[in-house]
C-alpha positions, -999 to 999 in steps of 0.1 A, spaced: -387 217 94 -377 227 130 -339 221 139 -337 199 170 -320 216 197 -295 194 218 -301 191 255 -264 185 264 -236 197 242 -203 178 234 -186 200 259 -205 193 287 -206 155 280 -167 156 280 -169 177 314 -193 148 326 -172 121 313 -140 134 329 -156 141 363 -173 107 363 -139 90 352 -120 108 381 -146 102 408 -149 65 398 -112 60 398 -104 77 430 -134 59 447 -125 26 434 -86 28 443 -92 44 476 -121 25 485 -102 -9 479 -72 4 499 -94 14 527 -113 -19 526 -80 -38 526 -66 -20 557 -98 -24 575 -98 -63 566 -62 -66 579 -71 -50 612 -101 -72 617 -81 -101 608 -54 -94 634 -82 -86 660 -98 -120 652 -65 -138 657 -57 -121 689 -92 -130 702 -90 -164 690 -59 -172 712 -77 -160 744 -105 -181 732 -85 -211 732 -73 -205 767 -108 -200 782 -120 -232 762 -91 -251 780 -103 -236 813 -139 -248 810 -132 -279 793 -137 -301 825 -168 -282 836 -184 -286 803 -178 -324 803 -194 -327 837 -222 -297 828 -210 -278 859 -229 -245 848 -218 -225 880 -180 -234 874 -183 -223 838 -198 -190 847 -172 -185 874 -144 -191 847 -162 -167 823 -163 -140 847 -126 -135 839 -135 -126 803 -144 -89 815 -107 -84 819 -102 -92 782 -101 -56 763 -129 -56 736 -148 -89 744 -184 -80 752 -199 -114 752 -188 -149 761 -211 -182 757 -206 -217 762 -225 -246 744 -223 -283 751 -218 -310 722 -253 -308 710 -252 -269 707 -274 -262 737 -264 -230 756 -247 -241 790 -237 -204 801 -232 -168 789 -217 -138 801 -221 -102 788 -246 -88 761 -265 -120 753 -290 -104 733 -267 -101 702 -259 -137 705 -278 -165 684 -273 -200 678 -264 -197 642 -236 -174 655 -217 -204 668 -206 -215 632 -211 -183 612 -181 -167 595 -195 -131 587 -183 -112 558 -164 -79 561 -196 -56 555 -215 -78 579 -187 -70 605 -187 -35 597 -224 -32 599 -226 -51 633 -194 -36 646 -187 -70 661 -164 -99 654 -177 -134 665 -150 -160 672 -159 -196 677 -137 -222 689 -141 -259 699 -138 -272 737 -117 -304 737 -114 -330 765 -90 -360 760 -90 -352 723 -129 -354 720 -150 -322 714 -172 -316 741 -186 -282 732 -179 -246 719 -169 -212 731 -181 -181 712 -165 -146 722 -180 -115 705 -155 -88 702 -165 -51 697 -149 -33 668 -167 1 668 -133 19 667 -123 1 635 -157 6 617 -155 44 627 -121 46 612 -131 29 580 -162 51 574 -143 82 582 -116 71 556 -144 67 530 -156 101 536 -121 115 531 -119 94 500 -153 109 485 -144 144 492 -107 139 475 -126 124 446 -149 153 442 -121 177 445 -101 158 418 -131 156 395 -136 195 398 -97 199 390 -101 175 362 -129 192 347 -112 228 349 -81 212 333 -102 198 304 -118 229 294 -92 238 268 -93 203 253 -132 206 252 -128 239 233 -103 222 208 -126 195 202 -160 212 201 -153 241 183 -147 225 148 -177 202 158 -199 232 165 -191 249 132 -196 216 112 -231 212 129 -239 246 122 -233 242 86 -252 213 84 -281 228 98 -278 258 73 -274 233 43 -306 214 59 -325 248 56 -312 263 25 -302 233 4 -271 250 -6 -241 226 -11 -212 252 -15 -202 253 20 -163 245 29 -150 245 64 -113 251 74 -98 234 104 -61 239 118 -62 206 135 -46 175 122 -64 153 145 -97 132 141 -118 165 140 -95 179 113 -102 145 94 -139 149 101 -138 184 87 -120 172 54 -145 145 52 -174 168 55 -160 191 27 -155 160 5 -190 149 12 -203 183 3 -182 180 -31 -199 148 -38 -232 159 -29 -229 190 -53 -217 166 -83 -248 142 -74 -272 172 -73 -261 186 -107 -262 149 -121 -295 144 -107 -307 178 -121 -295 167 -153 -312 133 -151 -344 149 -141 -344 174 -169 -324 159 -199 -325 129 -219 -292 108 -211 -289 95 -247 -296 125 -269 -286 153 -242 -318 169 -254 -343 183 -227 -369 154 -216 -406 155 -212 -405 171 -178 -383 199 -189 -403 203 -221 -436 206 -203 -423 231 -178 -406 254 -204 -439 251 -227 -459 262 -196 -435 291 -190 -436 301 -228 -474 300 -226 -475 323 -193 -454 349 -212 -458 352 -248 -435 378 -262 -414 387 -292 -441 398 -314 -457 363 -314 -492 357 -299 -492 317 -301 -470 286 -299 -469 258 -325 -462 224 -306 -450 195 -329 -446 160 -323 -423 141 -345 -423 103 -346 -398 79 -364 -419 59 -390 -412 21 -382 -386 28 -358 -391 -7 -341 -379 -21 -374 -344 -8 -371 -341 -22 -334 -354 -58 -346 -332 -59 -377 -300 -40 -367 -300 -42 -328 -305 -16 -300 -272 -2 -304 -279 10 -340 -313 22 -328 -296 42 -303 -273 57 -327 -304 64 -351 -320 83 -321 -290 104 -315 -288 112 -353 -324 121 -357 -322 143 -325 -291 161 -341 -309 166 -374 -342 180 -359 -323 204 -337 -301 216 -366 -331 224 -385 -355 236 -359 -345 273 -367 -359 296 -341 -376 270 -321 -376 277 -286 -370 240 -276 -364 208 -290 -369 177 -266 -371 138 -267 -403 131 -250 -406 94 -255 -387 64 -270 -389 77 -307 -409 109 -302 -394 145 -303 -412 175 -295 -407 211 -307 -419 244 -296 -421 271 -323 -433 307 -321 -464 310 -342 -487 342 -351 -519 318 -346 -522 308 -384 -499 278 -381 -478 291 -408 -446 292 -390 -453 259 -375 -460 244 -408 -429 258 -423 -408 242 -394 -424 207 -399 -417 209 -437 -380 218 -431 -375 191 -406 -391 165 -427 -372 173 -458 -339 171 -439 -346 134 -436 -348 131 -476 -310 126 -472 -301 91 -459 -283 88 -425 -250 71 -424 -243 52 -394 -210 33 -395 -213 14 -428 -251 15 -431 -271 41 -451 -304 44 -437 -334 61 -452 -359 73 -425 -391 93 -427 -407 110 -397 -445 118 -393 -457 147 -373 -487 160 -354 -490 194 -343 -514 218 -325 -514 259 -320 -516 273 -287 -538 287 -271 -561 286 -303 -565 248 -302 -549 236 -269 -554 260 -240 -531 240 -215 -499 218 -215 -519 185 -208 -544 194 -238 -513 202 -261 -496 168 -253 -531 148 -259 -538 169 -291 -504 161 -306 -505 125 -300 -539 126 -317 -526 144 -346 -496 123 -348 -516 91 -349 -538 106 -377 -505 114 -397 -494 78 -391 -526 65 -405 -522 87 -436 -487 70 -443 -452 76 -435 -437 111 -435 -470 128 -432 -480 158 -410 -514 166 -396 -526 195 -373 -550 188 -345 -586 194 -354 -616 194 -327 -632 162 -346 -599 142 -335 -610 149 -300 -645 137 -307 -635 104 -320 -613 95 -294 -640 104 -269 -665 83 -288 -643 54 -291 -634 56 -255 -673 58 -246 -681 29 -268 -651 8 -255 -666 12 -219 -701 4 -232 -688 -26 -251 -673 -41 -220 -708 -46 -206 -724 -54 -239 -723 -92 -234 -736 -95 -199 -764 -68 -212 -775 -90 -240 -767 -61 -264 -749 -81 -289 -768 -102 -314 -757 -127 -341 -772 -121 -375 -767 -148 -405 -762 -142 -440 -772 -167 -465 -747 -181 -489 -763 -192 -523 -749 -224 -538 -750 -218 -578 -752 -255 -587 -781 -265 -564 -798 -231 -563 -800 -237 -525 -787 -221 -494 -753 -240 -486 -748 -223 -453 -746 -191 -434 -720 -166 -423 -723 -155 -388 -721 -116 -384 -719 -97 -350 -742 -67 -345 -744 -45 -315 -776 -30 -306 -768 0 -283 -794 9 -261 -792 46 -271 -774 46 -304 -791 16 -320 -772 -6 -341 -735 4 -342 -714 -4 -374 -691 -34 -370 -665 -13 -387 -666 9 -358 -669 -11 -328 -648 -43 -338 -615 -22 -341 -624 -7 -307 -629 -43 -294 -593 -55 -309 -577 -24 -295 -592 -30 -260 -585 -67 -258 -622 -75 -259 -621 -94 -293 -613 -128 -276 -641 -130 -253 -664 -114 -279 -653 -140 -303 -657 -169 -279 -694 -156 -275 -699 -155 -312 -686 -191 -318 -706 -204 -289 -740 -188 -302 -735 -197 -338 -730 -232 -331 -757 -233 -307 -782 -218 -333 -769 -242 -361 -776 -272 -339 -811 -256 -329 -820 -255 -367 -809 -294 -372 -828 -303 -341 -861 -286 -357 -857 -307 -387 -841 -282 -410 -817 -290 -436 -783 -291 -419 -763 -261 -431 -728 -252 -419 -721 -217 -401 -692 -197 -408 -676 -178 -380 -647 -150 -385 -621 -156 -359 -594 -127 -355 -558 -134 -354 -559 -123 -318 -584 -147 -309 -569 -176 -329 -535 -170 -313 -547 -172 -276 -535 -201 -256 -559 -230 -258 -580 -217 -288 -582 -251 -305 -595 -265 -273 -620 -239 -267 -636 -248 -304 -636 -286 -296 -653 -276 -262 -678 -254 -279 -688 -283 -305 -690 -308 -277 -714 -285 -254 -737 -275 -285 -735 -311 -300 -729 -295 -332 -708 -318 -358 -675 -304 -366 -682 -303 -404 -709 -280 -398 -686 -252 -385 -664 -232 -407 -637 -210 -394 -628 -180 -415 -595 -164 -412 -578 -131 -429 -543 -130 -444 -534 -106 -414 -530 -139 -393 -499 -146 -412 -481 -115 -411 -448 -118 -391 -455 -154 -384 -438 -185 -398 -461 -206 -420 -451 -239 -402 -464 -225 -367 -497 -213 -384 -501 -246 -402 -497 -266 -369 -527 -246 -355 -549 -251 -387 -541 -288 -388 -554 -290 -352 -585 -273 -363 -589 -296 -393 -586 -325 -371 -618 -316 -352 -637 -318 -388 -638 -280 -389 -636 -264 -425 -612 -237 -430 -617 -207 -453 -594 -179 -462 -614 -147 -460 -609 -114 -479 -587 -129 -503 -566 -106 -523 -565 -78 -497 -535 -90 -480 -498 -99 -490 -484 -133 -504 -518 -148 -509 -504 -175 -533 -480 -186 -508 -507 -191 -482 -530 -210 -507 -503 -233 -517 -489 -242 -483 -519 -239 -459 -549 -264 -457 -578 -240 -466 -607 -256 -479 -626 -224 -491 -615 -192 -506 -637 -161 -500 -630 -135 -528 -633 -101 -515 -659 -78 -527 -635 -52 -541 -630 -77 -569 -667 -85 -574 -681 -49 -574 -686 -39 -610 -669 -67 -625 -696 -74 -650 -689 -39 -666 -650 -41 -660 -633 -65 -684 -600 -65 -666 -617 -72 -632 -638 -99 -648 -604 -116 -658 -590 -113 -625 -621 -130 -611 -618 -157 -636 -581 -164 -627 -587 -165 -590 -617 -190 -593 -596 -211 -618 -565 -211 -594 -589 -220 -564 -604 -248 -582 -571 -262 -594 -562 -262 -556 -591 -282 -548 -609 -253 -530 -643 -240 -532 -649 -203 -540 -672 -182 -523 -677 -148 -538 -685 -118 -514 -702 -86 -521 -726 -95 -548 -751 -67 -550 -771 -69 -583 -780 -94 -609 -753 -84 -632 -727 -95 -607 -746 -126 -598 -748 -139 -633 -713 -132 -640 -701 -151 -611 -724 -180 -621 -707 -178 -656 -673 -180 -640 -682 -209 -620 -680 -195 -585 -693 -222 -562 -712 -201 -537 -722 -164 -541 -728 -141 -509 -740 -106 -507 -769 -81 -506 -781 -93 -542 -790 -127 -525 -800 -118 -491 -790 -92 -462 -779 -105 -427 -809 -113 -407 -816 -124 -371 -820 -163 -366 -857 -158 -362 -864 -143 -395 -835 -158 -418 -853 -192 -421 -882 -174 -439 -858 -158 -462 -840 -191 -469 -874 -206 -477 -881 -178 -501 -849 -181 -520 -851 -219 -525 -886 -216 -536 -875 -195 -567 -861 -216 -598 -824 -212 -606 -831 -189 -636 -847 -163 -613 -816 -152 -595 -822 -116 -605 -851 -115 -580 -833 -133 -553 -830 -104 -529 -867 -99 -534 
């Protein structure tokens, strides 16, 4: 950046100011005096001429009254003897000129009544004097005398010229006398300006100026030095804020990335690799929620200290996120040193942390990568330790995982599927398949469960276990769930309109979808649009809906759904928490036993007894039982023996599109009740 050069310095400005002030002062004072003197002289001359004018006015009064122009002119000839008068004119009472003598060319009618100002008199070099001509107390005309004041004007302008010359001389003297003052003022300013320009270019704030003056310039220099001190302090503080975490005092993410790049660029000390580790505090949010943020901050500070104390020969320990700590470890490429550092740090947390009167037991998960073996640059390293850390969390608390290439592939696949899933609805790639639910007592199909299928144009059918979590994570589950609800209700109503047996359709609803604002209203509008009766729709909910939420708030929503005539089913029973509490306090109509209890139950006595207990308990609560996952004849027969109300699974029928499932239903219902072994045909 170029430094702007001043066109006029402070010294020159002071000189200009002094000279201007002197000239203006001398001109004003002297000019006023000269003007005053000239004004007084003109007034004296006017008074003298006015007396003469009255004499002549009296002399011509009789002649004016009778209009004797010749006599008037005779009287006016005497004016030539009056010094300075260059013209005389007589007007009658109506303002008409009767007679004139002298330089008439300068006379005008308006001159009779005009009273010129000072500058007008100086410009014309004349003074007009007008007096009335009176006869017997009555005005009969006007006499005007014009007096030459050229001498007075000449003296006035000479005086002004002398005043101007004197003012210029005074200004020059003033400027010369002000030079020492200029230097006294401008020298510290020049030093200050030079220092500021150097600071601007070099960004160095160690400059301190000295000033022997005790005036304003000295105060300004002291203020500048104080400002530099403040800037140095702020610069150091900003540097610390930019590269260090204010809570733990550890390097921050920016500092860590810069150091990691430097270490990667110059691997030394017998090591040809670096281990990069990301530690996460397991369930850290629970400490903030339960104990408050002040305890949470204390936890972070203690964890930072423990990691740093047990990091060994680590190059750097940094806090790179809320509860994330990163460590750089020299490694020989095998990961042994990195693994040892992880084990040492994680084992340090076997001992409880004591904060105030609290004894807290923590565990930390770790994700790691080896550079440059697995991660060639800093950006990849951070992405890879995030992936590895997430994989470790999925394994459970206190676990550690090294990055592998398949983790990257999974993320890329999920990202691509997530993008494709966003357009799947509008592209008509989503389908609803229907799995029959076999009623044990009537040996007929009591209803269907609507199951989502995605037929990707390149990949074919994508497993729901793969894309449903992606939809939930990407916030798409709500719109997809609304579409399934609409399509299932429309199809159920179409079967009824075609003359088929009315069979309810069960639709799975995710917690995210159900807890959206206006969910119950959407269900009601869906039933109204499709014309499906409320009792022909069953909403299936999993126990994850209730985790972290009060039963009263959940019950309020379920009661509203019930009010529409819709049936409620608790899905995947037995895989969640506090299932008995949900059954006893919430208005479910059906209980769906998870397939993990049904699978192989006919050959496992303990599992068979659990099934029996669940069915008896559900019946005692006036709930129907739907057993999922029945895949062979033995499981189906067992469920019949245990008095399950409905059976669902591949042993009955697989999920099919609406166009073919009706044929499957007809085939199943054509068999006798005793032929359940061949239901799947």
